[in-house]
GUDREN-559323 format. One record per residue: x, y, z of N, C-alpha, C in turn. Coordinates in steps of 0.05 Angstrom, whole numbers, padded with zeros to 5 digits, always signed. Layout:
# residues N
XYZXYZXYZ ...
END
This chain:
# residues 238
-02794-00888-00778-02791-00867-00757-02770-00876-00737 -02754-00856-00729-02733-00862-00710-02744-00868-00682 -02733-00888-00670-02742-00896-00643-02727-00881-00622 -02741-00865-00606-02729-00849-00585-02732-00861-00558 -02742-00886-00556-02745-00900-00531-02718-00906-00519 -02713-00898-00494-02687-00904-00482-02681-00934-00480 -02657-00942-00485-02649-00971-00483-02645-00980-00455 -02639-01005-00452-02635-01016-00425-02612-01003-00410 -02591-00995-00426-02568-00983-00413-02576-00957-00399 -02594-00942-00410-02603-00917-00398-02618-00922-00372 -02635-00943-00372-02650-00950-00348-02631-00960-00326 -02610-00975-00334-02591-00984-00314-02575-00960-00303 -02568-00941-00320-02554-00917-00311-02572-00901-00292 -02597-00899-00298-02616-00884-00281-02619-00898-00254 -02621-00925-00254-02623-00940-00229-02598-00935-00212 -02574-00937-00225-02549-00932-00210-02548-00904-00199 -02557-00884-00215-02557-00857-00206-02576-00852-00183 -02597-00869-00180-02615-00867-00157-02604-00881-00133 -02590-00903-00137-02580-00919-00114-02555-00907-00102 -02537-00895-00118-02511-00886-00108-02513-00865-00086 -02531-00845-00088-02533-00826-00066-02542-00839-00040 -02560-00858-00042-02569-00873-00018-02546-00889-00006 -02530-00902-00023-02508-00917-00014-02487-00899+00000 -02482-00876-00012-02463-00857-00001-02472-00847+00026 -02498-00841+00028-02509-00831+00054-02506-00853+00075 -02513-00878+00068-02512-00900+00087-02483-00904+00096 -02464-00903+00077-02436-00907+00084-02426-00885+00103 -02435-00860+00098-02427-00838+00115-02439-00841+00143 -02464-00849+00145-02478-00852+00171-02466-00874+00188 -02459-00897+00175-02452-00921+00190-02422-00925+00193 -02406-00913+00174-02378-00919+00173-02360-00895+00180 -02370-00871+00175-02353-00847+00178-02360-00831+00202 -02386-00823+00204-02393-00805+00226-02392-00820+00253 -02385-00806+00274-02383-00819+00300-02398-00804+00322 -02418-00788+00314-02433-00773+00334-02462-00774+00326 -02480-00772+00345-02509-00771+00340-02516-00744+00327 -02537-00743+00311-02544-00717+00298-02554-00697+00318 -02548-00671+00312-02559-00650+00327-02587-00644+00319 -02600-00626+00333-02628-00620+00327-02632-00609+00299 -02613-00592+00290-02615-00581+00263-02612-00603+00241 -02593-00620+00245-02589-00642+00225-02612-00662+00226 -02623-00666+00250-02645-00684+00253-02669-00676+00237 -02673-00650+00234-02696-00640+00218-02688-00633+00190 -02666-00618+00186-02659-00609+00160-02648-00631+00142 -02635-00651+00155-02624-00673+00139-02645-00687+00122 -02666-00698+00133-02687-00711+00117-02700-00692+00097 -02704-00667+00105-02718-00648+00087-02700-00641+00063 -02674-00635+00068-02656-00626+00047-02649-00650+00029 -02641-00672+00042-02633-00695+00026-02657-00708+00012 -02678-00713+00027-02702-00725+00016-02715-00708-00005 -02717-00681+00001-02730-00663-00019-02713-00661-00044 -02686-00659-00041-02669-00658-00064-02670-00683-00080 -02671-00706-00067-02673-00732-00081-02699-00735-00096 -02721-00723-00086-02746-00724-00101-02743-00711-00128 -02731-00688-00129-02726-00675-00155-02707-00691-00173 -02687-00703-00161-02668-00719-00176-02682-00744-00187 -02698-00757-00171-02712-00781-00180-02731-00775-00203 -02746-00752-00200-02764-00744-00221-02749-00737-00247 -02726-00725-00244-02709-00720-00268-02701-00746-00282 -02692-00765-00266-02685-00791-00278-02708-00804-00291 -02731-00803-00278-02755-00817-00288-02766-00803-00313 -02770-00777-00312-02783-00762-00333-02765-00754-00356 -02741-00744-00349-02724-00732-00370-02705-00753-00381 -02690-00767-00364-02671-00786-00374-02685-00811-00387 -02705-00821-00373-02717-00846-00382-02744-00841-00397 -02753-00816-00398-02777-00809-00413-02801-00825-00405 -02803-00830-00379-02826-00844-00368-02847-00824-00358 -02872-00831-00356-02893-00813-00349-02899-00814-00320 -02911-00792-00309-02920-00792-00282-02943-00812-00278 -02959-00816-00299-02981-00835-00298-02970-00863-00292 -02945-00869-00301-02934-00895-00296-02928-00900-00267 -02927-00877-00251-02924-00879-00222-02950-00878-00207 -02972-00875-00222-02998-00873-00208-03004-00845-00198 -02991-00825-00209-02996-00797-00201-03014-00782-00220 -03030-00797-00235-03049-00784-00253-03071-00769-00239 -03086-00753-00254-03108-00738-00242-03130-00757-00233 -03141-00751-00210-03163-00768-00199-03153-00790-00181 -03172-00801-00166-03166-00824-00149-03152-00816-00123 -03151-00789-00117-03136-00781-00093-03148-00792-00067 -03174-00789-00064-03187-00798-00039-03186-00828-00036 -03189-00842-00058-03187-00871-00057-03159-00880-00049 -03138-00866-00060-03111-00872-00053-03106-00866-00023 -03118-00844-00013-03115-00837+00015-03127-00858+00033 -03151-00867+00027-03164-00888+00043-03149-00914+00043 -03140-00922+00019-03125-00947+00017-03098-00944+00032 -03086-00920+00030-03061-00916+00044-03063-00917+00074 -03085-00906+00085-03089-00908+00114-03093-00938+00122 -03108-00952+00106-03112-00981+00112-03086-00996+00111 -03070-00991+00091-03044-01004+00088-03026-00997+00112 -03025-00972+00119-03009-00963+00142-03016-00978+00167 -03042-00980+00173-03051-00994+00197-03045-01024+00195 -03047-01036+00171-03041-01064+00168-03012-01069+00172 -02994-01052+00162-02965-01055+00166-02958-01052+00195 -02971-01034+00209-02966-01030+00237-02974-01055+00253 -02997-01066+00246-03006-01091+00259-02986-01113+00254 -02976-01115+00229-02956-01136+00222-02931-01132+00238 -02923-01107+00242-02899-01102+00258-02902-01112+00286 -02924-01106+00299-02928-01115+00327-02932-01145+00329 -02941-01158+00308-02944-01187+00308-02917-01201+00305 -02900-01189+00288-02874-01202+00282-02851-01194+00299 -02853-01170+00312-02830-01160+00327-02822-01179+00350 -02840-01191+00366-02831-01209+00387-02814-01232+00376 -02822-01243+00354-02808-01266+00342-02780-01256+00332 -02779-01233+00318-02754-01224+00307-02735-01215+00330 -02745-01203+00351-02728-01194+00373-02718-01218+00389 -02732-01241+00387-02722-01265+00400-02699-01277+00384 -02700-01272+00358-02678-01283+00341-02654-01265+00341 -02658-01238+00342-02636-01219+00341-02636-01202+00366 -02612-01196+00375-02609-01178+00398-02619-01150+00392 -02639-01140+00406-02648-01113+00400-02626-01092+00405 -02626-01071+00389-02607-01050+00391-02620-01025+00402 -02616-01019+00428-02629-00995+00439-02617-00970+00428 -02632-00948+00426-02621-00923+00416-02600-00912+00436 -02581-00897+00425-02560-00885+00442-02572-00863+00460 -02557-00856+00480-02566-00836+00499-02571-00809+00485 -02553-00802+00466-02556-00777+00451-02582-00777+00435 -02588-00799+00422-02612-00801+00405-02637-00799+00423 -02636-00813+00446-02659-00812+00465-02664-00783+00474 -02642-00769+00481-02645-00741+00489-02657-00724+00467 -02650-00730+00442-02660-00715+00420-02690-00721+00417 -02698-00746+00419-02726-00753+00416-02743-00741+00439 -02732-00742+00463-02746-00730+00486-02750-00700+00482 -02729-00686+00471-02732-00658+00465-02754-00652+00445 -02756-00669+00424-02778-00665+00405-02805-00670+00418 -02806-00691+00434-02832-00697+00447-02841-00675+00465 -02823-00660+00477-02830-00638+00495-02839-00612+00481 -02831-00609+00456-02835-00584+00441-02857-00589+00420 -02881-00578+00424-02903-00582+00404-02896-00572+00376 -02881-00550+00374-02874-00540+00348-02855-00559+00333 -02835-00569+00347-02817-00589+00334-02832-00614+00327 -02850-00623+00345-02865-00647+00339-02882-00643+00314 -02895-00620+00312-02912-00615+00288-02895-00614+00263 -02871-00602+00265-02853-00601+00242-02845-00629+00234 -02839-00646+00254-02831-00674+00247-02854-00690+00235 -02878-00687+00247-02901-00703+00237-02911-00691+00210 -02903-00667+00204-02912-00654+00179-02893-00658+00156 -02878-00637+00149-02860-00639+00125-02838-00660+00127 -02827-00664+00151-02805-00683+00153-02814-00711+00146 -02836-00720+00159-02846-00747+00153-02858-00750+00125 -02874-00730+00117-02889-00733+00091-02871-00728+00067 -02852-00710+00069-02835-00704+00046-02807-00717+00049 -02794-00712+00071-02766-00721+00074-02763-00751+00078 -02784-00764+00088-02782-00793+00093-02801-00809+00075 -02827-00806+00079-02846-00823+00064-02846-00816+00034 -02848-00791+00028-02849-00783-00001-02824-00791-00015 -02801-00785-00004-02776-00792-00016-02771-00822-00019 -02775-00836+00004-02769-00865+00003-02787-00881-00015 -02813-00873-00016-02831-00888-00034-02826-00881-00063 -02820-00856-00069-02813-00849-00096-02788-00863-00105 -02768-00864-00086-02744-00879-00093-02750-00908-00099 -02767-00920-00083-02774-00949-00087-02785-00953-00115 -02805-00937-00123-02820-00943-00147-02804-00935-00172 -02788-00913-00170-02771-00905-00192-02750-00927-00198 -02737-00937-00177-02717-00958-00182-02730-00983-00192 -02753-00990-00181-02767-01014-00192-02774-01010-00221 -02785-00987-00229-02792-00982-00257-02767-00985-00275 -02745-00973-00266-02721-00973-00283-02711-01002-00287 -02710-01017-00266-02699-01044-00268-02719-01063-00281 -02745-01058-00279-02764-01075-00292-02762-01072-00322 -02753-01049-00332-02748-01046-00361-02725-01064-00370 -02706-01069-00352-02683-01085-00358-02689-01115-00355 -02706-01121-00335-02713-01149-00329-02744-01151-00330 -02756-01152-00353-02785-01149-00356-02801-01174-00349 -02790-01198-00349-02805-01222-00344-02815-01224-00315 -02833-01243-00310-02843-01247-00283-02821-01252-00263 -02804-01271-00270-02782-01277-00252-02763-01253-00248 -02758-01239-00269-02741-01215-00267-02754-01194-00249 -02780-01189-00252-02793-01169-00236-02792-01176-00206 -02797-01202-00200-02797-01210-00172-02768-01209-00161 -02749-01216-00178-02721-01214-00169-02713-01185-00163 -02721-01167-00180-02716-01138-00175-02730-01129-00150 -02755-01137-00147-02771-01129-00123-02756-01138-00097 -02746-01163-00097-02732-01173-00074-02706-01158-00069 -02692-01152-00091-02667-01137-00088-02671-01109-00077 -02690-01095-00088-02696-01068-00078-02706-01069-00049 -02722-01089-00042-02731-01091-00015-02708-01096+00005 -02689-01112-00003-02666-01117+00014-02649-01092+00017 -02646-01077-00005-02631-01052-00003-02644-01032+00016 -02671-01031+00015-02685-01013+00033-02682-01022+00062 -02683-01049+00067-02679-01059+00093-02651-01052+00104 -02630-01056+00087-02603-01050+00095-02599-01021+00101 -02613-01004+00086-02611-00975+00091-02620-00967+00119 -02636-00984+00132-02645-00979+00159-02629-00996+00179 -02604-01002+00172-02588-01019+00189-02582-01008+00216 -02583-00981+00219-02578-00968+00245-02598-00977+00266 -02621-00988+00257-02642-00997+00276-02637-01025+00286 -02617-01039+00275-02611-01066+00284-02621-01087+00265 -02611-01112+00268-02618-01133+00249-02648-01141+00249 -02661-01139+00272-02690-01145+00272-02705-01126+00255 -02698-01100+00256-02712-01081+00239-02705-01084+00210 -02681-01092+00203-02673-01097+00176-02692-01119+00164 -02696-01141+00178-02713-01162+00169-02742-01153+00167 -02751-01139+00188-02779-01130+00188-02785-01110+00165 -02767-01091+00161-02771-01071+00140-02768-01085+00112 -02751-01104+00109-02748-01118+00084-02774-01133+00077 -02786-01146+00097-02811-01160+00092-02833-01140+00084 -02836-01118+00098-02856-01099+00091-02850-01086+00064 -02825-01083+00057-02818-01072+00031-02826-01090+00008 -02824-01117+00013-02833-01136-00007-02863-01132-00012 -02878-01129+00010-02907-01126+00007-02914-01099-00007 -02899-01078+00000-02905-01052-00013-02897-01053-00042 -02874-01066-00048-02867-01069-00076-02887-01085-00092 -02897-01106-00079-02918-01122-00092-02943-01106-00098 -02950-01089-00078-02974-01072-00082-02970-01054-00106 -02946-01042-00109-02941-01024-00132-02941-01040-00158 -02930-01064-00157-02929-01081-00181-02958-01088-00190 -02975-01093-00170-03003-01101-00177-03021-01078-00184 -03016-01054-00172-03034-01032-00176-03023-01009-00192 -02996-01006-00193-02984-00983-00206-02989-00957-00192 -02995-00957-00166-03002-00933-00151-02980-00928-00130 -02972-00902-00128-02951-00894-00109-02963-00879-00086 -02984-00863-00091-02995-00847-00070-03004-00863-00045 -03017-00886-00049-03024-00902-00025-03000-00910-00008 -02977-00915-00022-02953-00923-00007-02942-00900+00009 -02943-00876-00002-02934-00852+00012-02951-00848+00037 -02977-00850+00034-02996-00846+00056-02991-00868+00077 -02988-00893+00068-02984-00915+00087-02958-00911+00103 -02937-00904+00089-02911-00899+00102-02913-00877+00123 -02926-00855+00115-02928-00832+00134-02945-00840+00158 -02967-00854+00154-02984-00862+00176-02969-00881+00194 -02955-00900+00182-02939-00920+00197-02919-00907+00215 -02904-00888+00204-02883-00874+00220-02896-00855+00241 -02917-00841+00233-02929-00821+00251-02941-00834+00275 -02955-00856+00272-02967-00869+00295-02946-00880+00314 -02924-00889+00304-02903-00898+00322-02890-00875+00337 -02887-00852+00323-02876-00828+00336-02895-00819+00358 -02921-00818+00352-02940-00810+00372-02941-00829+00396 -02938-00855+00391-02937-00874+00413-02912-00869+00431 -02889-00863+00418-02865-00857+00433-02868-00831+00449 -02881-00811+00437-02885-00786+00451-02903-00790+00476 -02924-00806+00472-02942-00812+00494-02927-00826+00517 -02910-00846+00510-02895-00860+00530-02876-00842+00545 -02863-00824+00530-02843-00806+00542-02858-00786+00561 -02880-00775+00552-02894-00756+00569-02907-00770+00593 -02916-00795+00589-02928-00810+00612-02907-00816+00633 -02882-00820+00624-02861-00827+00642-02849-00802+00655 -02858-00778+00646-02848-00753+00658-02820-00747+00650 -02811-00756+00627-02783-00751+00618-02780-00723+00606 
END
């Protein structure tokens, strides 16, 4: 019988096809554009790019590489367990952030947000509708859903190419570093912090094969920080 299993070259191609849009976006954000995003871009950017990338990643995973959704932990059942685990992971990562941030900020000069970005955040904090939109589809789809699907799809593709234990850990570290660098606009301390948490999240996927808890954890992690910032802004009367 003819073997229709994609070869390593196909998985490498799929990994490259997943990484290149992220690299292009990062290059545009950090090297080309010279202005802070407007309110429309602030909301539509993550939704349009992240939502579009979700379809692209699923195409690479399911159609090009013929991998199953079950391989990503999206099978039927286990939703509530994934949700509970995800909330616990999100709180644990938030605790890790607050424990490690003082040390990292002592090593690296913190990078405060620009005046334009601060004004944008203050505007969102003042508007309940914009805040609900950000905490809803933007965080869950455009940020957490997209970034975690990107993580696990690239891991799956490269693990087919480097299947041994050393290869899997090497891939996990590489992908975690790429995710950290993609957040370079937050400064070097955040790059290191996000890379460390990415290693832990990648390890969780490698051990469990589940993606939904990572999406929930990411959304909880980001949402609680946003709410803390909104509380600080409103308490300061900004």
